[in-house]
C-alpha positions in Angstrom: 31.3 -5.6 -2.4 28.8 -3.8 0.0 27.2 -7.0 1.1 28.9 -9.5 3.4 28.9 -12.9 1.8 31.0 -15.0 4.1 28.1 -17.2 4.9 27.4 -17.8 1.2 31.1 -18.5 0.5 31.2 -21.1 3.2 28.0 -22.7 1.7 29.7 -22.6 -1.7 32.8 -24.3 -0.3 30.6 -27.0 1.2 28.7 -27.4 -2.0 31.9 -27.7 -4.1 33.3 -30.3 -1.7 30.0 -32.3 -2.1 29.9 -31.8 -5.8 33.6 -33.0 -6.1 32.8 -36.0 -4.0 29.7 -36.8 -6.2 31.4 -36.2 -9.5 34.5 -38.1 -8.7 34.6 -41.0 -11.2 34.3 -44.4 -9.9 36.4 -47.3 -11.2 35.3 -48.1 -14.7 33.1 -44.9 -15.2 33.8 -42.4 -17.8 34.9 -39.0 -16.4 32.2 -36.5 -16.0 32.6 -33.1 -17.7 29.5 -31.2 -16.3 29.2 -29.9 -12.8 25.6 -29.3 -11.7 25.0 -28.0 -8.2 21.7 -28.6 -6.5 19.9 -26.6 -3.8 16.3 -26.9 -2.7 14.3 -26.0 -5.9 17.4 -24.5 -7.5 20.1 -26.0 -9.8 23.1 -24.3 -11.2 25.5 -25.3 -14.0 28.9 -23.8 -13.4 30.1 -24.7 -17.0 27.0 -23.2 -18.7 26.8 -20.4 -16.2 23.2 -21.0 -15.8 20.8 -21.0 -12.7 17.4 -22.7 -12.9 14.7 -22.0 -10.4 11.5 -24.0 -10.0 8.4 -21.6 -10.2 4.7 -21.5 -10.7 2.7 -19.1 -12.8 0.2 -16.6 -11.3 -2.6 -14.9 -13.0 -2.6 -11.4 -11.4 -5.0 -8.8 -12.9 -3.3 -5.8 -11.4 -0.3 -3.6 -11.9 3.0 -5.4 -11.2 5.8 -4.7 -8.8 7.6 -8.0 -9.2 8.3 -10.6 -11.8 8.9 -13.4 -9.2 8.4 -13.6 -5.4 8.7 -16.3 -2.8 5.5 -18.3 -2.3 3.2 -16.7 0.2 4.8 -13.3 -0.3 3.6 -10.5 -2.5 1.9 -12.8 -4.9 -0.8 -10.2 -5.7 1.8 -8.1 -7.5 3.9 -10.8 -9.2 3.9 -13.0 -12.4 5.6 -16.0 -10.8 6.1 -17.5 -7.3 8.8 -19.9 -6.2 9.4 -22.2 -3.2 13.1 -21.4 -3.5 14.8 -19.2 -1.0 16.4 -16.0 -2.5 19.5 -16.8 -0.5 19.8 -20.1 -2.4 19.4 -18.4 -5.7 22.0 -15.9 -4.6 24.4 -18.8 -3.6 23.9 -20.3 -7.1 24.7 -17.0 -8.8 27.8 -16.7 -6.8 28.7 -20.2 -7.7 28.6 -19.6 -11.4 31.0 -16.7 -11.0 28.9 -13.6 -10.7 29.6 -10.9 -8.2 26.6 -8.8 -6.9 26.5 -5.1 -7.3 24.4 -2.9 -5.0 20.7 -2.1 -4.7 19.1 1.2 -5.5 20.1 3.8 -3.1 19.4 7.6 -2.3 22.4 9.9 -2.5 22.1 12.6 0.2 25.0 14.4 -1.6 23.3 14.4 -5.1 19.8 14.6 -3.6 18.6 11.9 -6.0 18.1 8.2 -6.3 20.9 6.1 -7.9 19.9 3.1 -10.0 21.0 -0.4 -9.0 24.4 -1.6 -10.2 25.6 -5.1 -11.0 26.1 -7.8 -13.6 23.3 -7.8 -16.2 21.1 -10.9 -16.3 19.1 -12.5 -19.0 16.0 -14.2 -17.6 13.8 -16.6 -19.6 11.1 -19.0 -18.6 10.4 -22.5 -19.8 7.0 -24.2 -19.5 4.9 -26.7 -21.4 2.9 -25.3 -24.3 -0.5 -26.3 -25.4 1.0 -29.0 -27.5 3.0 -30.4 -24.6 6.3 -29.1 -26.0 8.6 -26.9 -23.9 8.3 -23.3 -24.7 11.1 -20.9 -23.9 10.2 -17.2 -23.6 12.2 -14.1 -22.5 10.8 -12.9 -19.2 10.1 -9.4 -20.4 7.6 -10.7 -23.0 5.3 -11.8 -20.2 4.6 -8.3 -19.5 2.9 -5.4 -21.2 2.2 -1.6 -20.7 -1.1 -1.4 -18.9 -2.1 1.7 -20.8 -1.0 1.0 -24.4 -1.1 -2.8 -24.1 2.2 -3.0 -25.9 4.7 -5.7 -25.0 7.7 -4.7 -22.9 10.7 -3.9 -24.9 13.7 -6.2 -24.6 15.7 -5.6 -21.3 18.1 -7.1 -18.9 17.8 -7.2 -15.1 20.5 -6.4 -12.6 22.1 -8.8 -10.0 21.8 -6.3 -7.2 22.3 -8.9 -4.5 20.0 -7.6 -1.8 21.9 -7.3 1.5 22.4 -8.9 4.9 20.6 -7.1 7.7 22.0 -6.4 11.1 20.5 -9.5 12.6 22.3 -11.6 10.0 19.2 -12.3 8.0 19.5 -12.2 4.3 17.0 -9.3 3.4 15.5 -11.0 0.3 14.7 -14.0 2.5 12.8 -11.8 4.9 10.8 -9.9 2.2 10.5 -12.7 -0.3 11.6 -10.3 -3.2 13.4 -12.3 -5.9 13.0 -10.3 -9.1 11.3 -6.9 -9.2 10.1 -4.7 -12.1 10.3 -1.5 -9.9 13.0 -0.6 -7.5 13.3 -2.1 -4.1 16.5 -1.9 -2.0 16.0 -5.4 -0.6 15.3 -7.3 -3.8 17.8 -9.9 -5.1 17.5 -9.0 -8.8 16.3 -5.5 -9.9 15.8 -3.5 -13.1 18.7 -1.3 -14.4 16.7 2.0 -14.1 15.3 4.2 -11.4 11.6 3.2 -11.2 9.3 4.2 -8.3 7.3 1.5 -6.6 4.5 4.0 -5.8 1.3 2.7 -6.9 0.4 5.5 -9.1 3.5 5.1 -11.2 3.3 1.4 -11.8 3.1 0.7 -15.6 3.4 -3.0 -16.2 0.8 -5.8 -16.1 0.6 -9.4 -17.0 0.6 -10.1 -20.8 -2.2 -12.8 -21.2 -1.2 -13.4 -24.9 2.2 -14.8 -23.7 2.1 -15.6 -20.0 1.4 -19.2 -19.0 -1.9 -20.0 -17.3 -2.5 -19.9 -13.6 -0.7 -22.9 -11.8 1.5 -23.8 -14.8 4.9 -25.2 -13.6 7.6 -22.9 -14.9 11.4 -23.1 -14.8 13.0 -19.7 -14.6 16.4 -19.6 -16.2 18.9 -17.0 -15.1 22.1 -16.4 -17.1 24.8 -13.6 -17.4 23.8 -11.2 -20.3 26.9 -10.0 -22.3 29.6 -8.3 -20.4 29.1 -8.8 -16.6 29.7 -5.1 -15.9 26.3 -3.3 -15.7 23.2 -3.4 -17.9 23.7 -0.1 -19.5 26.9 -1.3 -21.1 29.1 1.2 -19.1 32.0 -0.3 -17.3 34.5 1.1 -14.9 34.3 4.6 -16.5 30.7 4.9 -15.5 31.6 4.0 -11.8 34.4 6.5 -11.9 32.2 9.2 -13.3 29.6 8.5 -10.5 32.4 8.8 -7.8 33.6 12.1 -9.4 30.0 13.4 -9.2 29.8 12.4 -5.5 33.2 14.1 -4.8 32.2 17.4 -6.5 28.7 17.7 -5.5 29.3 18.9 -1.9 30.4 22.3 -3.1 27.7 22.6 -5.7 25.0 21.7 -3.1 26.3 24.3 -0.7 26.3 27.0 -3.3 22.8 26.1 -4.4 21.5 26.4 -0.9 23.3 29.7 -0.3 21.8 31.1 -3.6 18.3 30.0 -2.6 18.6 31.6 0.8 19.8 34.8 -0.9 16.6 35.2 -2.9 13.5 35.6 -0.8 13.8 33.1 1.9 10.6 31.3 0.8 11.0 27.5 0.4 8.9 25.6 -2.1 8.3 22.5 0.2 7.2 19.3 -1.5 6.8 15.8 -0.4 9.8 13.5 -1.0 8.0 10.7 -2.7 11.1 8.5 -2.7 11.6 9.0 1.0 7.9 8.2 1.7 8.2 5.1 -0.6 11.2 4.0 1.3 9.4 4.4 4.7 6.4 2.5 3.3 8.7 -0.2 2.1 10.4 -0.5 5.5 6.9 -0.8 7.1 5.9 -3.4 4.7 9.2 -5.3 5.3 9.1 -5.1 9.1 5.4 -5.1 9.9 3.6 -6.9 7.0 5.3 -10.3 7.5 4.0 -10.4 11.0 0.4 -9.4 10.1 -1.1 -12.7 11.3 0.8 -12.6 14.6 -0.1 -9.0 15.1 -3.8 -9.7 14.5 -3.6 -12.6 16.9 -1.9 -10.4 19.5 -4.4 -7.6 19.0 -7.3 -10.1 19.6 -5.6 -11.5 22.6 -4.9 -8.0 23.9 -8.6 -7.1 23.5 -9.9 -10.2 25.1 -7.6 -10.0 28.1 -8.2 -6.3 28.7 -12.0 -6.8 28.3 -11.9 -9.8 30.8 -9.8 -7.7 33.3 -12.3 -4.9 33.0 -15.2 -7.1 33.6 -13.4 -8.5 36.6 -12.7 -5.0 37.7 -16.4 -4.1 37.4 -17.4 -7.2 39.4 -15.1 -6.2 42.2 -16.5 -2.7 42.2 -20.0 -4.0 42.4 -18.9 -6.4 45.2 -17.2 -3.6 47.0 -20.3 -1.5 46.8 -22.4 -4.3 48.2 -20.0 -4.7 51.0 -20.0 -1.0 51.7 -23.8 -0.8 51.8 -23.7 -3.6 54.4 -21.1 -1.7 56.4 -23.2 1.4 56.2 -26.3 -0.5 57.5 -24.4 -2.0 60.5 -22.9 1.4 61.4 -26.3 3.0 61.4 -27.8 0.3 63.5 -24.8 0.5 65.9 -25.3 4.3 66.2 -29.0 3.8 67.0 -28.0 1.5 69.9 -25.4 3.8 71.3 -27.0 7.3 70.9 -28.4 8.6 74.4 -32.1 9.4 74.6 -34.2 11.7 77.0 -35.5 10.2 80.4 -39.2 9.7 81.4 -39.6 13.3 82.6 -38.9 16.6 81.0 -36.3 17.5 83.7 -32.9 18.1 82.5 -30.4 15.5 83.3 -29.0 15.9 86.9 -31.9 17.9 88.2 -34.3 16.6 90.9 -37.9 16.3 89.8 -40.2 19.1 91.0 -42.7 18.2 93.8 -46.3 18.8 93.2 -48.0 21.6 95.4 -50.2 20.4 98.4 -52.9 23.0 97.8 -53.8 25.4 95.2 -51.7 28.4 94.9 -52.6 31.4 97.1 -54.4 29.3 99.8 -53.2 28.6 103.2 -52.9 25.1 104.3 -56.1 23.8 105.9 -55.8 23.2 109.7 -56.4 19.8 110.9 -58.6 19.3 114.1 -55.6 18.8 116.2 -54.2 22.3 115.2 -57.4 24.2 116.1 -57.0 26.0 119.4 -59.1 24.9 122.3 -62.2 27.0 123.1 -62.7 28.0 119.4 
């Protein structure tokens, strides 16, 4: 099996020990013949090979991608929601003797998508009718074609089994995918055909003539359908044929590529819708569950950066004010220390010129003492 199930086998061992302890007849009691295992919101009957899951009806008026999801998951695209963990439903299916197959996958060798494989499952729903009596309806009857409004034809689902991710998380627990009506590689129970989950290809909607009203308590009953091989009725020969295709396709693919290259060298490039859908699914699986945390983180990021920028601007304004004060002090200091001219026009270091004693061109006047005698 492609999915490691050691954790679930350990859980089953524990459950079987508990069941044996509970079912052990006490003195004077009649021996019990039925074994019913119980997990949160899930019961399983090994003898009847039946798993019962507690659910609640939704009233979605939109194209469907799921028949059942975990509460709080993709409820806008599903008919039912359940508080049960997909891993608990998985454990119950293992307990009644079913072996999971594999999810839908893309074959690089065949260049196409391969449908899910696994034991076929018959799914019914039980709920109280208008008269109070329990109504049991095949799950497919709760859906109809959104164009023709015709009820879905009888079909079985596939126990694909989801998978365990690298961190040890059961993938269906992380996504909340319990039963899908289009292909998802992480869903627990899928349809037997290749069906794109692209919005423009969705074809099923809620059948209001059969589906229970919003909020109705529903029990989803899961049982093996016919031979526990695969839903198409093909057994080992189908798997062998697929393996033979995979072995022989390499040479065919190489020849096809060589033939295309030998023509005109022009490639007709188209979008790989399956690849794009797978990438969108991965984004939805990894990112969408953390939407609230991401919004909170984005808001906190905005507020912190905005506050830091305001503080930065305050510091810039404060630094500018300080710089203006520095400039003013520097200017005042320069005024104090810059030399200025003296009281005369003489250049620094020159003696001041003496004023003349008489007008230019005149001889000095003789004083009486200087006049010769007899004159």
